[in-house]
C-alpha positions as CSV (number, residue, x, y, z in Angstrom):
1,M,11.6,7.6,-19.0
2,A,12.0,3.9,-18.9
3,I,9.0,1.5,-19.0
4,V,8.5,-1.1,-16.3
5,K,6.4,-4.2,-16.8
6,I,4.8,-5.4,-13.6
7,T,2.7,-8.5,-12.9
8,Q,0.8,-9.3,-9.7
9,V,1.9,-12.8,-8.7
10,K,0.7,-13.0,-5.1
11,S,-2.7,-12.1,-3.6
12,T,-3.5,-9.2,-1.3
13,I,-5.5,-11.4,1.0
14,D,-4.1,-11.2,4.6
15,R,-2.1,-8.1,3.7
16,T,-2.3,-4.7,5.4
17,E,-4.8,-2.2,4.1
18,V,-2.0,0.1,2.9
19,Q,-0.6,-2.7,0.7
20,K,-4.0,-3.5,-0.7
21,R,-4.6,0.2,-1.6
22,T,-1.1,0.5,-3.2
23,V,-1.7,-2.5,-5.4
24,R,-5.1,-1.2,-6.4
25,A,-3.6,2.3,-7.1
26,L,-1.1,0.8,-9.4
27,G,-4.1,-0.4,-11.5
28,F,-4.3,-4.1,-10.6
29,T,-7.8,-5.6,-10.5
30,K,-7.0,-9.4,-10.6
31,M,-4.2,-11.9,-10.1
32,H,-1.6,-12.5,-12.9
33,Q,-2.6,-9.2,-14.6
34,T,0.4,-7.5,-16.3
35,L,0.7,-3.7,-16.6
36,E,3.3,-1.5,-18.2
37,K,4.0,1.7,-16.3
38,E,6.4,4.6,-16.8
39,A,9.2,4.4,-14.2
40,T,8.6,7.7,-12.4
41,P,9.8,8.1,-8.9
42,Q,6.2,7.9,-7.6
43,I,5.5,4.7,-9.4
44,M,8.8,3.1,-8.4
45,G,8.1,4.0,-4.7
46,M,4.8,2.3,-4.9
47,I,6.3,-0.8,-6.6
48,R,9.0,-0.9,-3.9
49,Q,6.4,-1.0,-1.1
50,V,4.7,-4.1,-2.5
51,S,7.6,-5.7,-4.4
52,H,7.0,-9.0,-2.6
53,L,3.6,-9.3,-4.4
54,L,4.9,-8.3,-7.8
55,K,7.2,-9.6,-10.6
56,I,9.1,-6.6,-12.1
57,E,10.8,-6.5,-15.5
58,N,12.5,-3.5,-17.1
59,I,11.7,-2.9,-20.8
């Protein structure tokens, strides 16, 4: 599987509870944190839901 590098660039303040929980489930705990995740269909679906809060790079 491919690896995706994701960085949280916008805050979850004033976002819906579902979006807050999705960002938290991806593993983010603070702003400008960068994570590398395997590009499974489940992870890509979560990223797609909150893509406006993230910066996504393919590795």
